[in-house]
OpenMM code with the backbone's topology and positions (N, CA, C; nanometers):
from openmm import Vec3, app, unit

residues = "UNK UNK UNK UNK UNK UNK UNK UNK UNK UNK UNK UNK UNK UNK UNK UNK UNK UNK UNK UNK UNK UNK UNK UNK UNK UNK UNK UNK UNK UNK UNK UNK UNK UNK UNK UNK UNK UNK UNK UNK UNK UNK UNK UNK UNK UNK UNK UNK UNK UNK UNK UNK UNK UNK UNK UNK UNK UNK UNK UNK UNK UNK UNK UNK UNK UNK UNK UNK UNK UNK UNK UNK UNK UNK".split()
positions = [
    Vec3(-2.7496, 1.2689, 2.5055),
    Vec3(-2.6261, 1.2419, 2.4471),
    Vec3(-2.6855, 1.2823, 2.3057),
    Vec3(-2.7798, 1.2511, 2.2553),
    Vec3(-2.8053, 1.2929, 2.1094),
    Vec3(-2.7894, 1.4266, 2.0899),
    Vec3(-2.8179, 1.4982, 2.1679),
    Vec3(-2.8003, 1.6899, 2.1269),
    Vec3(-2.6462, 1.7135, 2.1577),
    Vec3(-2.5821, 1.6427, 2.2101),
    Vec3(-2.4145, 1.6574, 2.2034),
    Vec3(-2.3893, 1.6081, 2.0755),
    Vec3(-2.4259, 1.4706, 2.0250),
    Vec3(-2.3281, 1.4774, 1.9030),
    Vec3(-2.3857, 1.5293, 1.7823),
    Vec3(-2.5155, 1.6251, 1.7987),
    Vec3(-2.5090, 1.7278, 1.6867),
    Vec3(-2.4525, 1.8548, 1.7241),
    Vec3(-2.4000, 1.8487, 1.8163),
    Vec3(-2.3276, 2.0105, 1.8531),
    Vec3(-2.2021, 2.0419, 1.7595),
    Vec3(-2.1875, 2.1491, 1.7178),
    Vec3(-2.0833, 2.2209, 1.6347),
    Vec3(-1.9264, 2.1257, 1.6942),
    Vec3(-1.9459, 2.1251, 1.8070),
    Vec3(-1.8223, 2.0763, 1.8752),
    Vec3(-1.8050, 1.9177, 1.8521),
    Vec3(-1.8796, 1.8467, 1.8136),
    Vec3(-1.8890, 1.7311, 1.7691),
    Vec3(-1.9034, 1.7054, 1.6429),
    Vec3(-1.8100, 1.6945, 1.5372),
    Vec3(-1.8685, 1.6753, 1.4187),
    Vec3(-1.8916, 1.5230, 1.3741),
    Vec3(-2.0070, 1.5201, 1.2671),
    Vec3(-2.0380, 1.4154, 1.2366),
    Vec3(-1.9644, 1.2675, 1.1714),
    Vec3(-1.8193, 1.3547, 1.1502),
    Vec3(-1.7168, 1.2566, 1.0910),
    Vec3(-1.6002, 1.2273, 1.1753),
    Vec3(-1.5440, 1.1459, 1.1419),
    Vec3(-1.4102, 1.1187, 1.2118),
    Vec3(-1.2751, 1.1841, 1.1435),
    Vec3(-1.2975, 1.2521, 1.0012),
    Vec3(-1.2050, 1.2690, 0.9107),
    Vec3(-1.1433, 1.3791, 0.9919),
    Vec3(-1.0033, 1.3676, 0.9664),
    Vec3(-0.8944, 1.4707, 1.0013),
    Vec3(-0.8296, 1.5415, 0.9220),
    Vec3(-0.7900, 1.6659, 0.9035),
    Vec3(-0.7031, 1.7096, 0.8096),
    Vec3(-0.5754, 1.6307, 0.7648),
    Vec3(-0.5377, 1.6209, 0.6313),
    Vec3(-0.4259, 1.5438, 0.6172),
    Vec3(-0.3200, 1.6626, 0.5759),
    Vec3(-0.2107, 1.5922, 0.6507),
    Vec3(-0.0969, 1.7042, 0.6185),
    Vec3(-0.0105, 1.6683, 0.5002),
    Vec3(0.0214, 1.7223, 0.3927),
    Vec3(0.0959, 1.6920, 0.3142),
    Vec3(0.2723, 1.7173, 0.3106),
    Vec3(0.3468, 1.6394, 0.2834),
    Vec3(0.4702, 1.6272, 0.3520),
    Vec3(0.5663, 1.6693, 0.2049),
    Vec3(0.6700, 1.7303, 0.2249),
    Vec3(0.8003, 1.7921, 0.1664),
    Vec3(0.9234, 1.6793, 0.1641),
    Vec3(0.9658, 1.6530, 0.0603),
    Vec3(1.0759, 1.5603, 0.0924),
    Vec3(1.2001, 1.6358, -0.0008),
    Vec3(1.3039, 1.5927, 0.0263),
    Vec3(1.4504, 1.6751, -0.0323),
    Vec3(1.5285, 1.5531, -0.0855),
    Vec3(1.5877, 1.5709, -0.1834),
    Vec3(1.7049, 1.4889, -0.2232),
    Vec3(1.8238, 1.5023, -0.1678),
    Vec3(1.9199, 1.4509, -0.1022),
    Vec3(2.0035, 1.4840, 0.0306),
    Vec3(2.1316, 1.5001, -0.0730),
    Vec3(2.1177, 1.4453, -0.2028),
    Vec3(2.2661, 1.4446, -0.3036),
    Vec3(2.2443, 1.5838, -0.3682),
    Vec3(2.0948, 1.6428, -0.3940),
    Vec3(2.1247, 1.7496, -0.4941),
    Vec3(2.0271, 1.8771, -0.4783),
    Vec3(1.9317, 1.8396, -0.3531),
    Vec3(1.8859, 1.9332, -0.3143),
    Vec3(1.7341, 1.9752, -0.3552),
    Vec3(1.6985, 1.8701, -0.4627),
    Vec3(1.5628, 1.8597, -0.5202),
    Vec3(1.4483, 1.8516, -0.4444),
    Vec3(1.3597, 1.9150, -0.4271),
    Vec3(1.2369, 1.9510, -0.3648),
    Vec3(1.1217, 1.8618, -0.4356),
    Vec3(1.0601, 1.7692, -0.3384),
    Vec3(0.9139, 1.6942, -0.4079),
    Vec3(0.8375, 1.7478, -0.2880),
    Vec3(0.7339, 1.8165, -0.3227),
    Vec3(0.6035, 1.8437, -0.2267),
    Vec3(0.4903, 1.7640, -0.2587),
    Vec3(0.4505, 1.7020, -0.1693),
    Vec3(0.3315, 1.6309, -0.2157),
    Vec3(0.2144, 1.6937, -0.2630),
    Vec3(0.1911, 1.8324, -0.2250),
    Vec3(0.0778, 1.9035, -0.2400),
    Vec3(0.0747, 1.9524, -0.3963),
    Vec3(0.2298, 1.9514, -0.4276),
    Vec3(0.2534, 1.9986, -0.5668),
    Vec3(0.2308, 1.9046, -0.6919),
    Vec3(0.2903, 1.7641, -0.6209),
    Vec3(0.3157, 1.6325, -0.6987),
    Vec3(0.4161, 1.6903, -0.8458),
    Vec3(0.4260, 1.6300, -0.9323),
    Vec3(0.5144, 1.6427, -1.0369),
    Vec3(0.4592, 1.6075, -1.1891),
    Vec3(0.3486, 1.7092, -1.2301),
    Vec3(0.2644, 1.6548, -1.3143),
    Vec3(0.3639, 1.6489, -1.4406),
    Vec3(0.4581, 1.7093, -1.4830),
    Vec3(0.5453, 1.6504, -1.5738),
    Vec3(0.5988, 1.5299, -1.5827),
    Vec3(0.5897, 1.4897, -1.5002),
    Vec3(0.6197, 1.3056, -1.4794),
    Vec3(0.5182, 1.2388, -1.4381),
    Vec3(0.3931, 1.2814, -1.4688),
    Vec3(0.2672, 1.2252, -1.4532),
    Vec3(0.2500, 1.1839, -1.3121),
    Vec3(0.2823, 1.2667, -1.2350),
    Vec3(0.2701, 1.2646, -1.0612),
    Vec3(0.1582, 1.3779, -1.0349),
    Vec3(0.0456, 1.3509, -1.0063),
    Vec3(-0.0557, 1.4190, -1.0032),
    Vec3(-0.0415, 1.5292, -0.8418),
    Vec3(-0.0596, 1.6179, -0.8360),
    Vec3(-0.0804, 1.6997, -0.7003),
    Vec3(-0.1526, 1.6303, -0.6053),
    Vec3(-0.0812, 1.6090, -0.5056),
    Vec3(-0.1391, 1.5513, -0.3861),
    Vec3(-0.1077, 1.3803, -0.3539),
    Vec3(-0.0228, 1.3879, -0.4441),
    Vec3(0.0619, 1.2453, -0.4428),
    Vec3(0.1469, 1.2033, -0.3453),
    Vec3(0.1013, 1.0965, -0.2391),
    Vec3(0.1897, 1.0765, -0.1190),
    Vec3(0.3258, 1.0219, -0.1694),
    Vec3(0.4095, 1.0639, -0.1005),
    Vec3(0.5445, 1.0032, -0.1329),
    Vec3(0.5688, 0.8772, -0.1304),
    Vec3(0.4927, 0.7676, -0.0355),
    Vec3(0.4934, 0.6386, -0.0212),
    Vec3(0.4022, 0.5851, -0.1496),
    Vec3(0.3472, 0.6675, -0.2492),
    Vec3(0.2527, 0.6038, -0.3479),
    Vec3(0.3419, 0.6398, -0.4914),
    Vec3(0.4466, 0.7053, -0.4775),
    Vec3(0.5340, 0.6979, -0.6011),
    Vec3(0.6111, 0.5849, -0.6025),
    Vec3(0.6191, 0.5222, -0.7313),
    Vec3(0.6838, 0.3790, -0.7500),
    Vec3(0.8528, 0.4080, -0.7124),
    Vec3(0.8779, 0.2691, -0.6566),
    Vec3(1.0053, 0.2780, -0.6096),
    Vec3(1.1179, 0.3090, -0.6896),
    Vec3(1.0698, 0.2703, -0.8441),
    Vec3(1.1693, 0.2975, -0.9683),
    Vec3(1.1877, 0.4416, -1.0020),
    Vec3(1.1151, 0.5075, -0.9381),
    Vec3(1.1168, 0.6631, -0.9844),
    Vec3(1.2700, 0.7153, -0.9399),
    Vec3(1.3093, 0.8137, -0.9871),
    Vec3(1.4430, 0.8639, -0.9726),
    Vec3(1.4217, 0.9936, -0.9568),
    Vec3(1.5323, 1.0844, -0.9183),
    Vec3(1.5439, 1.2382, -0.8684),
    Vec3(1.5631, 1.2949, -1.0519),
    Vec3(1.4483, 1.3844, -1.0724),
    Vec3(1.4783, 1.4422, -1.2342),
    Vec3(1.6009, 1.5283, -1.2311),
    Vec3(1.6445, 1.5474, -1.0855),
    Vec3(1.7788, 1.6304, -1.1467),
    Vec3(1.9143, 1.5726, -1.1275),
    Vec3(1.9099, 1.4593, -1.0343),
    Vec3(2.0343, 1.3898, -1.0403),
    Vec3(2.0199, 1.2393, -1.0477),
    Vec3(1.8920, 1.1910, -1.0585),
    Vec3(1.9072, 1.0234, -1.0863),
    Vec3(1.9127, 0.9565, -0.9789),
    Vec3(1.9106, 0.9883, -0.8432),
    Vec3(1.9087, 0.8787, -0.7238),
    Vec3(1.7890, 0.8503, -0.7219),
    Vec3(1.7685, 0.7352, -0.6479),
    Vec3(1.6497, 0.6832, -0.6068),
    Vec3(1.5873, 0.7420, -0.4645),
    Vec3(1.4698, 0.7179, -0.4418),
    Vec3(1.3722, 0.7241, -0.3295),
    Vec3(1.4361, 0.7445, -0.2416),
    Vec3(1.5222, 0.6302, -0.1940),
    Vec3(1.6321, 0.6180, -0.0744),
    Vec3(1.7102, 0.7233, -0.0229),
    Vec3(1.7432, 0.8053, -0.1341),
    Vec3(1.8095, 0.9308, -0.1133),
    Vec3(1.7374, 1.0578, -0.0921),
    Vec3(1.6093, 1.0482, -0.0221),
    Vec3(1.5399, 1.1687, -0.0103),
    Vec3(1.4909, 1.1546, 0.1322),
    Vec3(1.4990, 1.2826, 0.2052),
    Vec3(1.4540, 1.2768, 0.3435),
    Vec3(1.3312, 1.3773, 0.3635),
    Vec3(1.2546, 1.3499, 0.4318),
    Vec3(1.1257, 1.4360, 0.4823),
    Vec3(1.1762, 1.5442, 0.5640),
    Vec3(1.1893, 1.7035, 0.4983),
    Vec3(1.1824, 1.8017, 0.5258),
    Vec3(1.0736, 1.8789, 0.5698),
    Vec3(1.1110, 1.9553, 0.6818),
    Vec3(0.9919, 2.1052, 0.6993),
    Vec3(1.0559, 2.2307, 0.6315),
    Vec3(0.9821, 2.3003, 0.5449),
    Vec3(1.0064, 2.4075, 0.4899),
    Vec3(0.9184, 2.5076, 0.5301),
    Vec3(0.9587, 2.6251, 0.5793),
    Vec3(0.8599, 2.7087, 0.6143),
    Vec3(0.8210, 2.8091, 0.5064),
] * unit.nanometer
topology = app.Topology()
chain = topology.addChain("A")
for resn in residues:
    res = topology.addResidue(resn, chain)
    for name in ("N", "CA", "C"):
        topology.addAtom(name, app.Element.getBySymbol(name[0]), res)
């Protein structure tokens, strides 16, 4: 079994790629991409939606996070 664990088919770590998501304001259409963040607002690229403070508001129309939905964009 030791040979199997070192095989390229069995990586040494359980880490899996993480999918970064995109969120859209349902009021004005503003897009927040977790991969891009919002550096101009102090939100670093890679920042997860759930890690953005609840007090954050849409930079375009001012609504809260409650008015955003996760979307898939091609």
